[in-house]
C-alpha positions as CSV (number, residue, x, y, z in Angstrom):
1,M,0.0,0.0,0.1
2,Q,0.9,3.7,-0.5
3,P,1.8,5.6,2.6
4,V,0.0,8.6,3.6
5,T,2.8,11.4,3.7
6,A,3.1,15.2,4.0
7,A,3.5,15.2,0.1
8,N,0.9,12.5,-0.8
9,Y,-2.4,12.3,1.2
10,G,-3.6,9.8,-1.3
11,G,-2.1,6.7,0.6
12,R,-4.1,4.1,2.4
13,Y,-1.3,3.4,5.1
14,I,-0.2,5.2,8.2
15,Y,3.3,4.9,9.6
16,Y,2.7,5.5,13.3
17,G,5.8,4.5,14.6
18,V,6.0,3.6,18.3
19,R,2.7,5.1,19.1
20,E,0.4,2.1,19.8
21,H,-2.1,4.1,21.8
22,A,-2.6,7.0,19.2
23,M,-2.9,4.2,16.5
24,A,-5.6,2.4,18.2
25,A,-7.5,5.7,19.2
26,A,-7.2,7.0,15.6
27,M,-8.6,3.7,14.2
28,N,-11.7,4.2,16.5
29,G,-12.0,7.6,15.1
30,I,-11.9,6.1,11.5
31,A,-14.5,3.5,12.2
32,L,-16.7,5.9,13.8
33,H,-16.5,8.2,10.9
34,G,-17.5,5.3,8.6
35,G,-16.3,4.5,4.9
36,F,-13.3,2.5,6.0
37,I,-12.5,-0.6,7.8
38,P,-9.5,0.4,9.9
39,Y,-6.7,-2.3,11.1
40,G,-3.4,-1.9,12.5
41,G,-0.6,-3.9,13.8
42,T,2.1,-4.1,16.6
43,F,3.4,-6.9,18.9
44,L,0.7,-8.6,21.0
45,V,2.6,-7.4,24.3
46,F,1.8,-3.9,23.4
47,T,-1.7,-4.4,23.6
48,D,-1.0,-2.9,27.0
49,Y,-0.5,0.4,25.5
50,C,-3.6,0.0,23.3
51,R,-5.8,-1.3,25.9
52,P,-7.8,1.9,26.5
53,A,-8.7,2.2,23.0
54,I,-9.4,-1.5,22.4
55,R,-11.7,-1.3,25.4
56,L,-13.6,1.6,23.6
57,S,-13.6,-0.1,20.3
58,A,-15.7,-3.0,22.1
59,L,-17.8,-0.7,24.3
60,M,-18.9,1.5,21.0
61,Q,-19.3,-1.9,19.1
62,Q,-16.9,-0.7,16.3
63,R,-15.2,-2.9,13.8
64,V,-11.7,-2.2,14.4
65,I,-9.2,-5.2,13.5
66,Y,-6.0,-5.3,15.6
67,V,-3.3,-7.5,14.0
68,M,-1.0,-8.4,16.7
69,T,2.0,-10.4,16.0
70,H,4.8,-12.2,18.1
71,D,2.1,-13.6,20.2
72,S,4.2,-15.7,22.7
73,I,7.5,-16.8,24.2
74,G,8.2,-17.8,20.5
75,L,9.3,-14.4,19.5
76,G,12.7,-15.6,21.4
77,E,15.8,-13.5,22.0
78,D,13.9,-10.3,22.8
79,G,13.2,-11.8,26.1
80,P,10.4,-11.6,28.9
81,T,9.7,-7.8,28.3
82,H,8.4,-8.4,24.9
83,Q,7.0,-12.0,25.4
84,P,3.3,-11.7,26.2
85,V,2.1,-14.2,28.8
86,E,-0.9,-12.7,30.6
87,H,-2.1,-10.8,27.4
88,L,-4.5,-13.3,25.9
89,A,-6.3,-14.0,29.1
90,S,-6.6,-10.0,29.6
91,L,-7.9,-9.3,26.3
92,R,-10.4,-12.5,26.4
93,A,-11.9,-10.7,29.6
94,I,-12.9,-7.7,27.6
95,P,-16.7,-7.9,26.6
96,N,-17.7,-7.6,22.9
97,L,-14.0,-8.4,21.7
98,N,-13.3,-11.3,19.5
99,V,-9.7,-12.8,20.2
100,F,-8.5,-14.9,17.4
101,R,-5.5,-17.0,17.5
102,P,-5.2,-19.1,14.3
103,A,-3.2,-22.3,13.8
104,D,-1.9,-21.8,10.3
105,A,-2.5,-19.8,7.1
106,T,-6.0,-21.3,6.3
107,E,-7.2,-20.5,9.9
108,T,-5.6,-17.1,9.6
109,A,-7.5,-16.5,6.3
110,E,-10.8,-17.8,7.9
111,C,-10.3,-15.5,11.0
112,W,-9.4,-12.5,8.7
113,A,-12.8,-13.1,6.8
114,L,-14.6,-13.4,10.4
115,A,-13.1,-10.1,11.6
116,L,-14.2,-8.3,8.4
117,S,-17.8,-9.9,8.7
118,I,-18.5,-9.0,12.3
119,K,-19.6,-5.3,11.9
120,N,-20.5,-4.7,15.7
121,A,-17.5,-5.7,17.6
122,P,-13.7,-5.3,17.3
123,S,-11.2,-8.4,16.6
124,I,-7.9,-9.1,17.6
125,L,-5.7,-11.4,15.3
126,S,-3.0,-12.9,17.5
127,L,-0.2,-14.1,15.1
128,T,2.8,-16.2,15.7
129,R,6.4,-15.1,14.8
130,Q,8.1,-18.5,14.3
131,N,7.3,-20.9,11.4
132,I,4.5,-23.2,11.8
133,P,3.4,-26.2,9.5
134,A,0.2,-26.1,7.5
135,L,-2.3,-28.2,9.3
136,R,-5.6,-27.5,7.1
137,T,-4.6,-28.8,3.8
138,E,-8.0,-29.9,2.7
139,Y,-10.4,-27.7,1.2
140,T,-13.7,-27.0,3.0
141,K,-16.8,-24.9,2.1
142,E,-17.4,-24.1,5.6
143,N,-15.5,-21.5,7.6
144,L,-14.6,-23.9,10.3
145,C,-13.2,-21.0,12.5
146,A,-16.8,-19.3,12.7
147,R,-17.9,-21.8,15.4
148,G,-14.9,-20.8,17.5
149,G,-13.6,-24.3,17.8
150,Y,-13.7,-27.6,16.0
151,I,-12.4,-31.1,15.9
152,L,-9.2,-30.6,13.7
153,S,-8.0,-34.5,13.9
154,D,-10.4,-37.1,15.5
155,A,-9.9,-40.5,17.0
156,K,-12.1,-43.4,17.3
157,G,-12.9,-44.1,21.0
158,A,-10.7,-41.1,22.1
159,K,-9.9,-41.0,25.7
160,V,-8.1,-37.7,25.6
161,T,-9.0,-34.4,24.1
162,L,-6.1,-32.1,23.4
163,I,-7.2,-28.5,23.0
164,A,-4.9,-25.9,21.6
165,T,-4.7,-22.4,20.0
166,G,-2.2,-21.0,17.5
167,S,1.2,-22.2,17.2
168,E,0.6,-24.9,19.7
169,V,-1.9,-26.7,17.7
170,S,0.9,-28.4,15.8
171,I,2.3,-29.4,19.1
172,A,-1.1,-31.1,19.9
173,I,-1.2,-32.9,16.6
174,D,2.3,-34.3,17.5
175,A,1.2,-35.2,21.1
176,Q,-1.6,-37.2,19.3
177,K,0.8,-39.2,17.1
178,L,2.8,-40.1,20.4
179,L,-0.1,-41.0,22.3
180,A,-1.4,-43.3,19.3
181,E,1.8,-45.1,19.7
182,N,1.2,-45.8,23.3
183,N,-2.3,-47.0,22.2
184,I,-4.0,-44.0,23.7
185,A,-6.6,-42.6,21.2
186,A,-6.7,-38.8,21.4
187,R,-8.4,-36.2,19.4
188,V,-7.2,-32.6,18.7
189,V,-9.4,-29.5,18.8
190,S,-8.3,-26.2,17.4
191,L,-10.0,-23.4,19.5
192,P,-9.1,-20.2,17.7
193,C,-11.7,-18.1,19.2
194,W,-13.2,-18.6,22.6
195,E,-16.0,-15.9,22.5
196,L,-17.5,-17.5,19.2
197,F,-17.2,-21.0,20.7
198,D,-18.9,-20.0,23.8
199,A,-21.7,-18.8,21.8
200,Q,-22.5,-22.3,20.3
201,P,-25.1,-24.3,21.7
202,K,-24.2,-26.6,24.5
203,E,-24.5,-29.8,22.5
204,Y,-22.0,-28.6,19.9
205,R,-19.6,-27.5,22.7
206,E,-19.8,-30.9,24.3
207,S,-19.6,-32.9,21.1
208,V,-16.2,-31.0,20.2
209,L,-14.8,-31.3,23.7
210,G,-15.9,-34.7,24.5
211,K,-17.7,-35.3,27.9
212,D,-15.9,-38.3,29.1
213,T,-12.3,-37.3,27.9
214,L,-9.4,-36.3,29.8
215,K,-8.9,-32.7,28.6
216,V,-5.5,-31.2,28.1
217,A,-5.1,-27.5,27.0
218,I,-1.9,-26.4,25.3
219,E,-1.1,-22.6,24.9
220,A,2.2,-20.7,25.3
221,A,0.6,-18.3,27.7
222,S,-1.2,-18.0,31.0
223,G,-3.5,-20.7,31.9
224,F,-6.1,-18.2,33.5
225,G,-9.5,-19.0,32.1
226,W,-8.6,-22.5,30.5
227,E,-10.5,-24.2,33.5
228,R,-13.8,-23.6,31.7
229,Y,-12.7,-26.2,29.0
230,I,-10.6,-28.6,30.9
231,G,-12.5,-28.9,34.2
232,Q,-11.0,-29.3,37.6
233,H,-9.1,-32.4,36.7
234,G,-7.7,-31.3,33.4
235,I,-4.1,-30.5,32.3
236,F,-2.7,-27.4,31.4
237,I,0.5,-27.1,29.4
238,G,1.7,-23.5,29.1
239,M,3.3,-20.7,31.0
240,H,3.3,-20.2,34.8
241,G,5.4,-17.2,34.9
242,F,7.4,-14.8,32.5
243,G,9.5,-16.0,29.5
244,A,13.2,-15.8,28.9
245,S,15.6,-14.9,26.2
246,A,16.5,-17.7,24.0
247,P,15.7,-19.1,20.6
248,A,12.0,-20.3,20.3
249,K,12.7,-24.0,20.3
250,D,14.9,-23.8,23.5
251,L,12.1,-21.8,25.3
252,Y,9.3,-24.2,24.6
253,K,11.6,-27.1,25.7
254,H,12.7,-25.1,28.8
255,F,9.1,-24.3,29.9
256,G,7.8,-27.8,29.0
257,I,5.5,-26.7,26.1
258,T,6.3,-29.8,24.0
259,A,4.5,-32.8,22.7
260,E,6.5,-35.1,24.8
261,H,5.8,-33.1,27.9
262,A,2.0,-33.3,27.3
263,V,2.1,-37.2,26.6
264,K,3.9,-37.6,30.1
265,A,1.5,-35.6,31.8
266,V,-1.4,-37.6,30.1
267,M,0.0,-41.0,30.8
268,E,0.6,-40.0,34.6
269,Q,-3.1,-39.2,35.0
270,L,-4.7,-42.0,33.0
């Protein structure tokens, strides 16, 4: 896109610099004026600076789209100051705000389409920095993310439900394979948007999560809020403190956010 500059007001892109609150506040103004769908981006950790304006987007029911990247400890060497841990939980606590954390390129496209189509609420797209595999390789007419969560990979007679978001969905898929090698059937649920999933009928939610299965949540963030899906006896694989400075692969291993750690936790509890 061409930027807006002092010499050219015909552009469609604004270089805000390190001015996250101003960016979010200006987008509210653009949305209220009408005629445009504003979107802007920064690191997810800097939603702290945007928060008053994000809250107003939700309160005023405005279609403002926040594209927030580097959404976990996976951003690596920038360290704990730049690694969001509590941010997903705090954003999910804001009423009328859709927080999307897609697992791959297909889910990202679906979540972007949903953010554009929801006219009375803002959306946050929480996107990863590190490379992740393509998990959705088959074409579907239906936007599967529209229900907030769905069974990505099923297993006959599943005793375990692995629930994950974003970059951790691929870890859940790897854990499913390892569990299968140990004769433990597990299904994988991708849960890109809690808000949309919670709005589904109870029957659908129970069919996805599995009523009589051990539920395991995998997310490289605080576990606050996950108890609604995994229950009192479920397992949470994620962060219990701040991050550290190291390459992404080393950090995931250090904090135990791995398929092997998830399998060990399951086998200890079954």
